[in-house]
C-alpha positions as CSV (number, residue, x, y, z in Angstrom):
1,M,67.7,167.9,67.4
2,Q,71.3,169.8,67.1
3,V,72.6,170.1,71.1
4,V,76.3,171.3,71.9
5,R,77.9,169.4,74.8
6,S,80.5,171.2,76.9
7,T,82.1,170.5,80.3
8,D,79.4,172.0,82.5
9,W,76.3,171.9,80.1
10,Y,74.3,171.0,77.2
11,F,72.9,174.0,75.0
12,C,69.9,173.0,72.8
13,I,70.0,175.6,70.0
14,K,66.4,175.5,68.8
15,N,64.7,175.7,71.9
16,Q,67.5,178.0,73.6
17,E,67.9,175.6,76.7
18,L,70.8,175.3,78.6
19,I,70.8,172.0,80.5
20,Y,73.5,171.9,83.3
21,L,74.6,168.6,84.3
22,D,72.3,168.0,87.2
23,G,69.8,168.2,85.0
24,K,68.4,171.9,86.0
25,V,67.0,173.9,82.7
26,V,67.4,177.2,82.2
27,V,65.8,178.9,79.2
28,I,67.9,181.7,78.0
29,Q,66.4,184.9,76.1
30,T,66.7,184.9,72.5
31,R,69.4,188.0,72.6
32,L,71.9,185.3,74.7
33,A,71.0,182.4,72.6
34,R,71.6,184.7,69.6
35,C,75.1,185.3,70.9
36,L,76.0,182.1,72.2
37,E,75.3,180.5,69.0
38,A,77.2,182.8,67.4
39,L,80.4,182.2,69.2
40,I,79.9,178.7,69.6
41,L,79.8,178.3,65.6
42,H,82.9,180.5,65.6
43,A,85.0,179.0,68.1
44,G,88.5,180.0,68.2
45,E,88.0,182.9,66.3
46,T,87.8,186.8,67.4
47,I,83.8,187.6,66.3
48,S,84.2,191.3,66.6
49,Y,81.3,193.8,68.2
50,D,79.9,195.1,65.1
51,E,79.6,191.2,63.9
52,L,78.3,190.3,67.1
53,L,75.4,193.3,66.7
54,L,74.3,192.2,63.3
55,K,73.7,187.9,64.7
56,V,72.1,189.4,68.1
57,W,70.0,192.4,67.4
58,K,70.4,192.7,63.6
59,T,71.6,196.1,63.7
60,E,74.8,198.1,63.8
61,H,73.2,201.3,65.5
62,R,73.7,200.1,68.8
63,D,77.2,200.9,70.9
64,S,79.6,198.0,72.3
65,S,78.6,198.5,75.7
66,T,75.8,196.3,74.6
67,I,77.2,193.4,73.5
68,S,79.8,193.8,77.0
69,S,76.5,193.5,79.4
70,V,75.3,190.6,77.4
71,I,78.8,188.6,77.4
72,A,78.5,189.3,81.2
73,E,75.4,187.8,81.6
74,L,76.2,185.1,79.4
75,R,79.2,184.2,81.5
76,K,77.2,183.7,84.5
77,L,74.7,181.1,82.8
78,I,77.6,179.1,81.2
79,N,79.9,178.8,84.4
80,C,82.8,180.8,83.6
81,R,84.8,181.0,86.7
82,K,88.4,181.6,87.6
83,N,89.4,177.9,88.4
84,G,87.2,176.3,85.7
85,P,86.6,177.0,81.9
86,T,86.8,179.9,80.6
87,Y,84.6,179.7,77.4
88,I,84.4,183.4,76.6
89,K,87.8,185.2,76.1
90,T,87.8,189.3,75.7
91,V,90.1,190.1,72.4
92,P,90.7,193.8,73.6
93,K,89.4,196.6,71.3
94,R,88.1,193.7,68.8
95,G,85.4,191.2,70.2
96,Y,85.5,188.2,71.8
97,C,86.4,185.0,71.3
98,F,84.5,181.2,72.5
99,V,87.9,179.2,73.2
100,G,85.8,176.3,75.6
101,S,85.7,172.5,74.3
102,V,82.5,171.5,73.0
103,E,81.4,168.9,70.7
104,F,77.9,169.1,68.3
105,L,75.4,166.3,68.6
106,E,72.2,165.2,67.1
107,L,69.4,163.9,69.8
108,S,66.2,163.0,69.9
109,P,63.7,164.9,72.1
110,Q,63.3,161.4,74.0
111,Q,67.4,161.7,74.5
112,I,67.2,165.8,75.3
113,T,64.4,164.3,78.2
114,L,67.2,161.9,79.1
115,L,69.3,164.9,80.0
116,K,67.1,166.4,82.0
117,N,66.7,163.1,84.3
118,P,70.3,162.2,84.8
119,E,69.5,159.7,87.2
120,K,67.7,157.6,84.8
121,P,69.9,154.7,83.8
122,D,69.9,155.6,79.7
123,A,71.1,159.2,80.8
124,A,74.9,158.1,81.8
125,S,75.4,156.0,78.1
126,L,73.7,159.3,76.2
127,S,76.4,161.7,78.6
128,A,79.1,159.8,77.0
129,A,77.7,159.5,73.5
130,Q,80.0,160.7,70.7
131,P,78.8,163.4,68.5
132,Q,76.8,162.4,65.4
133,V,76.0,166.0,63.3
134,V,77.7,168.8,63.4
135,V,75.8,172.1,63.4
136,K,75.9,173.8,60.5
137,E,76.5,177.5,60.5
138,D,73.1,178.8,58.7
139,T,71.5,177.4,62.2
140,T,68.4,179.7,63.2
141,L,67.0,180.1,66.4
142,T,63.1,179.7,66.9
143,T,60.7,180.3,69.9
144,N,57.9,177.8,69.2
145,Q,58.8,175.2,71.7
146,P,57.4,174.8,74.9
147,P,59.4,175.9,78.1
148,A,61.7,173.1,79.3
149,S,61.0,173.8,83.0
150,D,57.2,174.3,84.1
151,K,58.0,175.4,87.6
152,I,54.9,174.6,88.5
153,D,54.2,172.4,91.8
154,N,51.7,169.6,92.2
155,L,52.4,167.5,88.9
156,P,51.2,163.6,89.4
157,S,53.9,161.6,91.7
158,S,54.5,159.3,88.7
159,Q,55.7,162.1,86.4
160,P,58.8,163.8,86.6
161,K,58.6,167.6,86.8
162,P,60.2,169.0,83.7
163,G,63.3,170.7,84.7
164,V,63.5,169.9,88.3
165,L,66.0,167.6,89.6
166,Q,64.8,164.4,91.3
167,T,65.7,163.7,94.7
168,A,68.1,160.9,95.1
169,K,68.1,158.1,97.3
170,K,70.7,158.1,99.9
171,W,72.0,155.0,101.9
172,P,71.2,155.2,105.8
173,W,74.8,155.5,106.9
174,L,75.6,158.6,104.8
175,A,72.1,160.2,106.4
176,A,73.1,159.3,110.3
177,G,76.7,160.4,109.7
178,A,75.4,163.9,107.8
179,L,73.3,164.8,110.8
180,L,75.6,164.0,113.4
181,F,78.2,166.1,111.6
182,M,75.1,168.7,111.5
183,M,74.8,168.7,115.3
184,V,78.4,169.0,116.2
185,L,78.4,172.4,114.0
186,I,75.1,173.5,115.6
187,A,76.7,172.9,119.1
188,V,79.8,174.6,118.0
189,F,78.5,177.7,116.6
190,W,75.6,178.4,119.5
191,F,78.5,177.6,121.8
192,S,80.8,180.4,120.3
193,Q,78.1,182.5,119.9
194,S,77.0,182.5,123.7
195,Q,80.7,183.3,124.5
196,Q,79.9,186.8,122.1
197,P,79.1,190.0,123.7
198,K,75.7,191.5,122.3
199,P,76.2,193.9,119.5
200,P,74.7,197.6,120.7
201,A,71.0,198.3,119.5
202,E,70.2,199.3,116.2
203,S,68.7,202.8,115.9
204,L,65.1,203.5,114.3
205,Y,64.1,206.1,112.3
206,D,60.9,207.1,113.5
207,N,61.0,210.8,114.3
208,L,60.3,213.2,111.2
209,H,60.4,216.5,109.9
210,I,58.1,217.6,107.3
211,Y,59.6,219.8,104.5
212,T,56.8,220.4,102.2
213,Y,53.0,221.4,102.2
214,E,51.6,221.8,98.8
215,P,48.2,219.4,98.6
216,G,48.8,216.8,95.8
217,L,52.0,214.8,94.7
218,E,55.6,215.5,95.6
219,L,57.4,212.7,94.1
220,E,60.9,213.1,92.8
221,F,63.3,214.8,94.4
222,D,66.8,215.6,95.5
223,V,68.9,217.4,98.3
224,S,72.0,219.3,97.9
225,V,75.5,217.9,99.1
226,S,75.3,220.9,101.0
227,G,72.1,220.1,102.3
228,E,71.2,223.7,102.0
229,W,68.7,223.1,99.1
230,M,65.7,220.6,97.9
231,V,64.4,220.8,94.4
232,Y,61.3,218.6,94.2
233,A,58.7,218.1,90.9
234,H,55.1,218.9,92.5
235,Q,51.8,218.1,90.7
236,N,48.3,219.3,91.7
237,S,46.8,215.6,90.2
238,L,47.5,213.0,87.9
239,S,45.9,215.0,85.0
240,T,47.8,218.3,85.9
241,P,51.5,218.8,84.6
242,K,54.4,219.0,86.9
243,T,56.6,221.7,87.9
244,I,59.8,222.1,89.7
245,I,59.9,224.0,93.3
246,L,63.6,225.0,94.6
247,K,63.5,225.5,98.4
248,N,66.3,227.0,100.7
249,L,66.3,224.5,103.6
250,L,68.0,227.5,106.0
251,S,65.5,230.4,105.0
252,N,62.4,228.2,103.7
253,K,62.3,230.5,100.3
254,V,60.5,228.5,97.6
255,F,61.3,229.4,94.0
256,Y,59.1,228.2,91.1
257,Y,60.5,227.1,87.7
258,D,58.7,228.6,85.0
259,A,57.0,226.5,82.9
260,I,54.0,227.1,80.3
261,S,50.5,225.5,80.7
262,D,51.4,222.2,78.5
263,E,55.2,221.1,79.9
264,S,55.8,219.0,82.5
265,V,58.9,219.5,84.0
266,Y,60.1,217.0,86.9
267,S,63.1,214.9,87.9
268,P,65.9,217.2,89.0
269,S,68.6,216.4,90.6
270,F,71.5,218.5,92.1
271,S,75.3,219.4,90.4
272,P,78.3,218.2,93.2
273,V,78.9,222.3,93.7
274,S,74.8,223.1,94.1
275,N,74.8,225.5,91.7
276,K,73.0,224.0,89.2
277,I,70.1,221.1,88.4
278,V,69.5,218.8,85.7
279,F,65.7,218.2,84.7
280,I,63.2,216.2,82.2
281,K,60.8,218.8,80.2
282,S,58.4,217.3,78.2
283,T,55.2,218.0,76.3
284,D,53.0,215.3,74.2
285,E,55.7,215.9,71.1
286,E,58.9,215.8,72.6
287,C,61.1,214.8,75.6
288,Q,64.1,216.9,76.5
289,V,66.8,216.9,79.3
290,R,67.9,220.1,80.5
291,T,70.4,222.0,83.3
292,I,69.5,225.6,84.8
293,E,71.5,227.5,87.0
294,F,70.4,228.8,90.5
295,S,71.5,231.5,93.3
296,E,70.0,232.7,96.3
297,S,67.6,234.9,94.1
298,G,66.4,231.7,92.4
299,F,66.5,230.2,89.0
300,T,68.7,232.2,86.9
301,T,66.4,231.8,83.7
302,D,68.8,232.6,81.1
303,T,71.0,229.8,82.1
304,D,67.8,227.4,81.1
305,E,70.0,225.1,79.1
306,Y,68.9,222.0,76.2
307,L,71.3,218.8,76.6
308,S,69.5,216.1,74.4
309,S,66.5,214.4,73.5
310,C,64.9,211.9,76.1
311,G,62.9,210.3,73.7
312,L,59.3,209.6,74.6
313,S,57.3,212.2,76.1
314,R,55.4,211.9,80.0
315,I,57.8,209.0,80.2
316,W,59.2,209.2,84.1
317,T,62.8,208.5,85.0
318,T,65.4,210.1,87.0
319,T,68.7,212.1,86.0
320,T,71.7,212.4,88.0
321,F,75.1,213.8,87.7
322,S,78.8,212.1,87.8
323,A,80.6,212.8,90.9
324,D,82.9,215.7,89.1
325,G,80.0,217.3,87.6
326,N,81.4,216.2,83.8
327,N,78.5,213.8,82.9
328,V,74.7,213.6,83.4
329,F,73.3,210.3,83.4
330,F,69.6,210.0,81.9
331,S,67.2,207.6,80.6
332,R,65.8,207.0,76.8
333,S,63.1,205.7,75.3
334,K,61.8,205.7,71.6
335,S,58.1,204.3,72.5
336,L,56.3,202.8,74.9
337,A,57.5,199.2,73.6
338,D,61.0,200.5,73.6
339,P,62.5,199.8,77.2
340,L,64.3,202.9,78.7
341,K,68.1,202.6,78.5
342,I,70.6,204.8,80.7
343,I,72.9,207.3,78.7
344,K,75.9,208.7,79.6
345,L,76.1,212.6,78.3
346,N,79.5,214.3,78.6
347,L,78.7,217.9,79.5
348,E,82.2,219.3,78.1
349,T,82.3,217.4,74.6
350,G,78.4,217.0,73.9
351,F,79.2,213.3,73.0
352,E,76.8,210.4,74.6
353,R,76.5,206.4,74.6
354,Q,74.2,204.2,75.7
355,I,75.5,202.0,78.8
356,T,72.8,199.7,79.9
357,S,70.5,197.4,77.7
358,P,67.7,196.3,79.4
359,A,65.4,193.1,78.2
360,T,62.5,193.8,76.1
361,S,59.8,193.2,78.5
362,G,59.5,195.8,80.8
363,R,59.7,199.3,81.5
364,G,63.5,198.8,81.4
365,D,66.2,201.4,83.4
366,Y,63.7,203.9,84.9
367,S,65.3,205.1,88.0
368,F,68.6,204.9,89.1
369,S,71.1,206.8,91.9
370,L,75.0,207.2,92.3
371,S,77.0,206.1,94.9
372,P,78.7,208.0,97.8
373,D,81.9,207.4,95.7
374,G,80.5,208.4,92.7
375,E,82.1,204.9,91.3
376,K,78.5,203.1,90.7
377,L,75.1,203.3,89.4
378,A,72.2,201.9,91.9
379,I,69.6,200.9,88.8
380,V,65.9,200.1,89.2
381,R,65.0,198.2,86.3
382,N,61.5,197.2,85.6
383,H,60.6,193.3,85.0
384,L,57.6,192.5,83.1
385,W,55.8,195.9,84.4
386,K,55.2,194.0,87.8
387,S,58.4,193.4,89.2
388,S,61.8,195.2,89.9
389,N,65.5,194.0,89.7
390,I,68.0,196.0,91.3
391,M,71.2,196.3,89.0
392,V,74.5,197.8,90.1
393,L,76.8,199.1,87.2
394,E,80.5,199.9,87.9
395,L,81.0,203.1,85.9
396,D,84.8,202.2,85.0
397,S,84.2,198.8,83.7
398,E,80.7,199.1,82.7
399,E,80.2,195.4,84.2
400,I,76.3,195.2,85.4
401,A,75.2,192.9,88.2
402,K,71.7,191.6,89.5
403,V,71.8,192.2,93.2
404,Q,68.4,192.0,94.1
405,S,64.9,190.8,92.6
406,L,62.1,192.0,94.0
407,P,58.6,190.6,93.0
408,Y,56.7,194.3,93.5
409,L,57.6,197.5,91.7
410,I,59.8,200.1,93.8
411,L,60.0,203.8,92.5
412,G,64.0,204.4,93.2
413,V,66.8,203.1,95.2
414,G,69.7,205.2,97.2
415,W,72.6,204.6,99.0
416,K,73.2,205.0,102.4
417,D,76.9,203.9,102.1
418,H,79.1,202.9,98.9
419,N,77.7,199.0,100.6
420,T,74.1,199.7,101.7
421,L,71.0,200.1,99.3
422,L,68.0,202.0,100.5
423,Y,64.3,201.2,98.8
424,V,60.9,201.0,100.0
425,D,59.4,197.6,100.3
426,S,55.7,196.2,98.8
427,E,54.8,197.9,102.4
428,K,55.7,200.8,102.0
429,R,58.5,200.5,104.6
430,L,62.2,201.8,104.4
431,V,64.5,198.7,104.0
432,E,68.3,198.7,103.9
433,F,70.0,195.8,101.4
434,D,73.7,195.2,102.5
435,L,75.2,194.0,99.2
436,S,78.3,192.4,100.8
437,A,76.0,189.9,102.9
438,N,73.2,189.9,100.6
439,V,70.7,190.6,103.7
440,E,67.7,193.2,103.8
441,K,66.3,194.9,107.1
442,S,64.0,196.8,107.7
443,I,65.4,200.7,109.5
444,I,62.0,202.1,110.6
445,S,59.3,200.4,112.8
446,N,56.0,202.7,112.4
447,E,56.3,205.0,109.7
448,R,54.8,203.6,106.3
449,L,53.8,204.8,102.7
450,L,57.5,206.0,102.0
451,N,59.3,206.3,98.3
452,Y,62.2,207.7,96.7
453,P,64.6,207.4,99.7
454,V,67.5,209.8,99.5
455,V,70.5,210.1,101.5
456,R,72.7,213.4,102.1
457,S,75.3,213.2,104.8
458,N,73.8,210.4,106.7
459,R,70.3,212.5,106.6
460,I,67.5,210.3,105.3
461,F,64.5,211.9,103.3
462,A,62.0,210.0,101.4
463,S,58.7,211.0,100.0
464,R,55.8,209.9,101.9
465,G,51.9,209.1,101.6
466,D,49.9,208.0,98.8
467,I,50.7,208.3,95.4
468,L,47.8,206.6,94.0
469,D,44.0,206.3,95.3
470,Y,42.3,203.3,94.3
471,T,38.1,203.1,93.7
472,I,35.7,200.7,91.7
473,W,33.7,201.4,89.2
474,S,30.6,199.9,87.7
475,F,29.0,199.8,84.2
476,P,26.2,198.1,82.3
477,I,26.9,195.3,79.3
478,S,24.9,197.2,77.0
479,E,25.5,198.9,73.0
480,D,24.3,202.3,74.4
481,P,27.1,204.2,73.4
482,T,26.4,206.8,76.1
483,T,27.2,204.0,78.8
484,M,29.9,205.4,81.3
485,P,31.5,204.0,84.5
486,T,30.2,205.2,87.7
487,P,31.6,204.8,91.1
488,F,30.6,201.8,92.9
489,I,33.1,201.8,96.0
490,D,34.7,205.0,96.0
491,T,36.3,205.4,99.9
492,P,39.7,206.1,101.1
493,Y,41.0,203.0,101.6
494,K,42.9,201.2,98.3
495,D,39.9,198.9,97.0
496,Q,40.9,196.8,93.9
497,A,40.6,193.9,91.5
498,P,36.7,193.7,92.0
499,V,35.3,190.2,91.2
500,A,31.7,189.9,90.1
501,T,30.0,186.9,91.4
502,K,26.4,185.3,92.8
503,N,27.7,186.0,96.5
504,G,28.4,189.9,95.3
505,I,31.7,191.6,94.8
506,Y,34.6,190.3,96.0
507,F,37.8,192.8,96.1
508,I,41.1,193.6,97.7
509,S,41.5,196.4,100.1
510,D,43.7,197.7,102.7
511,R,40.9,198.7,105.2
512,T,42.8,196.7,108.1
513,G,46.2,198.2,107.1
514,K,46.8,195.1,105.0
515,N,45.7,193.5,101.8
516,Q,43.1,191.2,102.6
517,I,40.1,190.1,100.2
518,W,36.5,191.8,101.2
519,L,33.1,190.9,100.1
520,Q,30.7,193.8,99.5
521,N,26.8,192.7,98.9
522,E,23.2,193.0,100.0
523,M,24.3,192.0,103.5
524,G,26.9,195.0,103.6
525,L,31.1,194.8,104.1
526,S,32.4,191.8,105.6
527,Q,36.4,191.1,105.4
528,I,36.7,187.1,103.9
529,S,40.6,186.4,104.3
530,S,42.9,187.0,107.3
531,F,46.7,186.7,106.0
532,N,48.9,187.1,108.1
533,E,52.2,187.2,106.6
534,P,53.2,190.3,104.3
535,N,51.8,190.0,100.9
536,R,51.3,191.2,97.6
537,I,47.5,190.2,96.2
538,T,46.8,191.2,92.6
539,E,44.0,189.1,91.1
540,I,41.4,187.1,92.6
541,V,39.0,184.7,91.1
542,Y,35.7,182.8,92.3
543,A,35.7,179.5,91.7
544,P,31.6,178.5,92.7
545,A,31.8,174.7,92.0
546,Y,34.5,174.1,95.0
547,E,33.5,177.4,97.2
548,R,37.0,179.1,96.6
549,L,38.8,182.2,96.0
550,I,41.7,181.7,93.7
551,G,44.5,184.4,93.6
552,L,47.8,185.6,92.8
553,V,50.2,186.6,95.6
554,N,53.7,187.7,94.5
555,H,52.9,185.6,91.2
556,R,52.3,182.9,92.9
557,L,48.4,180.6,92.8
558,F,46.7,180.4,95.9
559,S,43.1,178.7,96.7
560,L,41.5,180.2,100.2
561,D,38.6,178.0,101.0
562,L,35.8,180.1,101.7
563,D,34.4,177.8,104.4
564,T,37.6,176.7,106.4
565,Q,39.7,179.9,105.6
566,K,42.5,177.3,104.6
567,L,44.8,178.6,102.4
568,T,46.8,176.2,99.7
569,Y,49.3,177.6,97.4
570,L,49.1,176.2,93.9
571,S,51.9,176.7,92.2
572,E,55.9,177.0,93.1
573,S,57.1,179.9,94.7
574,S,59.7,180.2,91.8
575,G,57.0,180.5,88.9
576,S,56.4,183.9,87.7
577,I,52.7,183.8,87.1
578,K,51.2,187.1,85.8
579,N,47.5,186.8,84.9
580,F,45.0,184.0,84.9
581,T,41.4,183.6,84.9
582,L,38.3,180.7,85.5
583,S,37.5,178.3,82.5
584,S,34.1,178.6,81.6
585,D,33.0,175.2,83.1
586,G,34.8,176.3,86.1
587,H,36.8,173.3,87.0
588,Q,40.3,174.8,85.2
589,L,42.5,177.9,85.5
590,L,43.9,179.1,82.8
591,Y,47.1,181.2,83.6
592,A,50.1,183.1,81.6
593,L,53.8,182.0,83.1
594,E,56.7,184.1,81.6
595,E,60.3,182.6,81.7
596,E,62.9,184.6,80.5
597,E,60.6,187.2,78.2
598,I,58.7,183.9,76.6
599,W,54.8,184.1,77.6
600,S,53.2,180.5,77.9
601,I,49.3,179.8,78.7
602,Y,49.3,176.9,80.9
603,R,45.8,174.9,82.1
604,Y,45.4,174.2,85.5
605,D,42.9,171.6,86.6
606,I,41.4,172.2,90.1
607,E,40.3,168.6,90.8
608,A,43.1,166.9,89.6
609,G,46.1,169.2,90.6
610,T,47.8,168.8,87.4
611,H,49.3,171.8,85.1
612,E,49.2,171.3,81.2
613,Y,51.5,173.3,78.9
614,L,48.8,174.8,75.7
615,L,50.3,177.2,73.9
616,R,52.3,180.7,73.5
617,G,50.4,183.9,74.7
618,F,50.2,186.9,77.2
619,S,46.2,186.0,78.3
620,V,43.9,183.6,77.9
621,K,40.0,183.3,78.1
622,S,37.6,180.4,77.7
623,L,34.1,180.5,75.7
624,G,32.1,177.1,75.7
625,N,35.2,174.5,74.4
626,K,37.1,177.3,72.8
627,L,39.9,179.3,74.0
628,Y,40.8,183.1,72.9
629,F,44.2,184.9,73.5
630,T,46.1,187.7,73.0
631,K,50.1,188.2,72.4
632,L,52.9,190.2,74.0
633,R,54.3,191.7,70.5
634,E,51.0,191.1,68.3
635,T,47.9,192.9,68.0
636,G,44.5,191.4,67.8
637,L,42.4,188.5,69.5
638,W,43.2,184.8,68.6
639,E,41.0,182.0,68.7
640,Y,43.1,178.5,69.5
641,N,41.5,175.1,68.6
642,L,42.0,172.6,71.5
643,V,41.1,169.4,69.3
644,S,43.4,170.8,66.1
645,K,46.0,172.9,68.4
646,T,45.8,175.2,65.9
647,E,45.4,179.0,66.2
648,E,43.4,181.8,64.2
649,L,43.4,185.7,64.4
650,I,39.7,186.5,64.4
651,V,39.8,190.2,65.3
652,N,42.5,192.3,64.2
653,L,42.3,195.9,66.7
654,N,45.6,197.9,67.1
655,D,45.2,198.9,70.5
656,F,44.7,195.6,71.7
657,K,48.0,194.1,72.2
658,A,49.5,192.7,75.1
659,T,46.1,193.2,77.0
660,Q,44.9,191.3,79.9
661,F,41.8,193.0,81.1
662,W,39.1,192.0,78.8
663,H,35.9,189.9,79.1
664,I,34.4,188.0,75.9
665,T,30.6,186.7,75.1
666,K,29.6,185.4,72.2
667,N,28.5,188.6,70.8
668,Y,31.0,191.5,72.3
669,L,34.3,191.7,73.3
670,I,35.2,194.6,76.2
671,Y,38.1,195.4,76.8
672,I,40.3,198.2,78.7
673,A,43.3,200.2,77.0
674,D,44.8,202.4,79.6
675,S,42.4,205.0,80.7
676,S,39.6,203.9,78.5
677,V,36.7,201.5,77.8
678,H,36.3,199.9,74.7
679,F,32.9,198.0,73.8
680,Y,33.1,195.8,70.2
681,S,30.3,194.2,68.7
682,F,31.2,190.3,66.8
683,K,28.4,190.7,65.1
684,E,29.1,194.0,63.3
685,S,32.6,194.1,63.4
686,R,32.9,197.6,65.1
687,E,33.7,199.1,67.9
688,L,30.1,200.3,69.2
689,W,31.1,202.4,71.8
690,K,34.7,203.7,73.7
691,A,34.0,205.4,77.3
692,D,37.0,208.0,77.8
693,L,37.8,208.0,81.7
694,D,40.2,210.7,83.5
695,N,42.3,207.8,84.9
696,R,44.0,204.7,84.5
697,S,42.0,201.7,85.1
698,K,42.4,197.9,84.9
699,N,41.1,194.8,86.5
700,L,38.2,194.2,84.4
701,S,35.1,191.5,85.8
702,C,32.0,191.3,83.8
703,Y,29.1,188.9,85.4
704,N,26.7,188.1,82.8
705,A,23.8,187.3,84.9
706,T,23.4,190.6,86.1
707,N,24.8,192.1,82.6
708,T,27.4,194.4,84.8
709,C,31.1,194.9,84.3
710,Y,33.4,196.2,87.8
711,L,36.9,197.8,87.1
712,E,39.8,199.3,89.6
713,Q,40.4,203.2,88.6
714,S,43.6,205.1,90.0
715,S,43.5,208.8,90.9
716,S,46.0,210.9,92.5
717,G,46.5,210.7,96.4
718,N,49.0,213.2,98.4
719,T,52.2,212.9,99.4
720,E,55.4,215.3,101.2
721,I,58.9,215.0,101.3
722,I,60.3,214.3,104.7
723,E,63.1,213.7,106.7
724,L,63.7,210.7,108.7
725,R,65.6,211.0,112.0
726,K,66.5,208.9,115.0
727,N,64.9,209.0,118.2
728,K,64.6,205.7,120.3
729,E,66.9,202.3,120.4
730,F,65.5,199.4,120.5
C-alpha cells in the first residue's frame, strides 16, 4: 500500500489516514485527502485554484475561498507551524505549492499497523526504511477500508486499541522526580493564589423584561443598534407560515409585514443605521433574500426589494448586514442534501460570493452573527444533524477556525464583546465562551429554556420558552390502510424516545427538570434513572437477558443496571456514535460510528465487552442471522451476509435514504420519513399504506409480541422575547 512519509507524519493515501509519529491516527475527510494527494504528487509545482477545484470537487464552479478553507484545515492536520516545516506555501493570486520533504513507500498492512504502534520493536526499523515504490500520479482515493481508529473502550487487554498510543513504561526514578516537581509547582501556585485579592463577584442576569405576548413562537429576532426597535418572526404553530413583526420599544407600536397566506417571512436583521431590514421570504417553490425600509409609520411597502435567491425554500437560516451596511450575509442551499453555505452579497455592485465550505455530512452553516467590531462572523455549523461546531470567520482574510465543539445542536450564537461569544447550552442556559481563554461559563442561575441570544449596547436579549413539545404516539402493526397513529402519552412534559418491551414502555422525559428514564405500564408511571450530571440522553433500548437499559448520552454508549442502578459507560467519550439497536439474540449491540464523514457499523458483545467493525453503513438492524442496513448517500434497504461478508440491495425506496427510524420483520418494513409513517410488504413488494402526520416524527420502536409500534412526535411550543437584566451578585 502506498504511503507518503514526511518529518511529522505518514499519509496512507488509499485509507485517507494521517499517522503521526506517536502512533495517533486521523482519518481525514475525502476533500482534504484529495487536496493533500494532489499537492504531494506535484511537489515543488504551483497548483492553481482551478486545478485544485477539479481534483477536490471535480468541478470548477466554486469560489477560490472554498479551496482556502480546505488548505487551512489541512495545514492544521499536517502540522504546519512557524518553527517547523511549512509543507504548503501560498503563491499569491495563483494557488498553492507543496514545499515539504517527503518520501514514497510501499508498505504492507502489517507494516502500517506497526506505524500505529510505535513502541513495538519492529516499528523503529520500519521508520528508518528506505522508499521502495514511488506513488504514480494517477493514484485514486478509496473509502472502502474500515476506520483506522476504533475510538472505543473495552477492547481485550491483549490487543492494542487501533490508533491509540499505548502507555510507555517509565523508570521509577523518573516518576519520583516528576511527582516531586509537581508538588513544588502546586505549593508555589497555592501560595501565590493565597496572596492575591479575591476577584469581585460576577453579576447574574436573573431579572427580565418581556417584550412579546403573542401566542405561538417568536424565535429569530433582532434589536436595532439604537435600542429603539425590535423585529421578530412570529408563527402561530409549526404548520402555519411565519410573518415579521416590527415593534417600536419606546412607543410599543406594532407593525406587521404584509405577506400572502402561502409565504413564510422570517430571519430579519437591522441595518447599522436602523432604517432597513434584511429578511428571508419563502414559498414551496422558491426562497428569496429581500430588504425593506421602515420609519415611525412602519414598513415602507414600495421599498420591498429582491436581492438574491437562497436556494431551497423553507430552510431556516439567519441574515445580517456588514458593519458598513454595504454587504449582506445569508446562507444558501440547493437541496436538503446540500449543506448551507454563507454568501456575501455586495449591495452596490450586486456581486456575491460563497465564503464558507462546510462538510457534506450536516445541515451546514445555518446561523451566524457579526462581531461588535464588524471584523468577524461567529458561525454555527451543524455536524451530522446532532451536534454543533462554532466557527469564527475573519472577514478580511477569510480564514476560518473552529473554536468550540458541542455534542448537541444550538440555534444561534451572539457576541457579548469582541472576544466573548454567547450561546445556549443543552439545558437551555445562557453561557458565555471566552475565545482567548477557551473557557465556558454560565452567566445566569435560574433562567432556563432560552434561545438565540442578541446583545445590543451591553443589553442581553433572548427568546425564552419551548420551541417544541414532544408526545408519544402508537399504532398497530397491521395491513389495514386506514391505520393512523394516536396519542399514547400526551403531557406538558417532553416525553421522547419510547421503547416497547414486555415490562411496558420505557421513555425519556424531563418531568423532574432534567432528562431521566421513565417506565409506563399497568402499574402506572415510575422513574427508572437518577442521573445527577447534565446529560443529553437521545436513545435507549432494553436488554432483557441482562436486565439493563442501554442508551446514548452525548453520543456515548452507557448501560444502566435496573436492579442496582449502576451506570457503566461502554464506549469512549471521544466517540461519535449516532444510532444503535439490540441484536435479535439480545446479546449484542449494533451501532453506527461516524468519523470524518465516514459512517461505519460496529458490533458490541455485551457479555465479552468487545467491539468489532462490520461494514460501512448508516443504521442497522438484525433479523435472525442476517443484518439489514441503510446507507447515508444511497437509497434502499441492504442485506449483509455475515459469513461471506457481502451486501445486496433488497428494497429500493426513494425516500428510504440515510434513515435510522425503522423496524423490520419477516414480512414487513415499517419506517418514518420526516412526518409520515410507511408500511411496506416484502411479500407484495409494495407499500400497503402511508399515514401522514401533522408534525415531524422519529424514534420508532415496535414490539412484535403485542403488534404495536410507538413513535415520538414533535409539535409547536410557545416562546417570547425577553431582555435579561442584572439584579443581584453571587
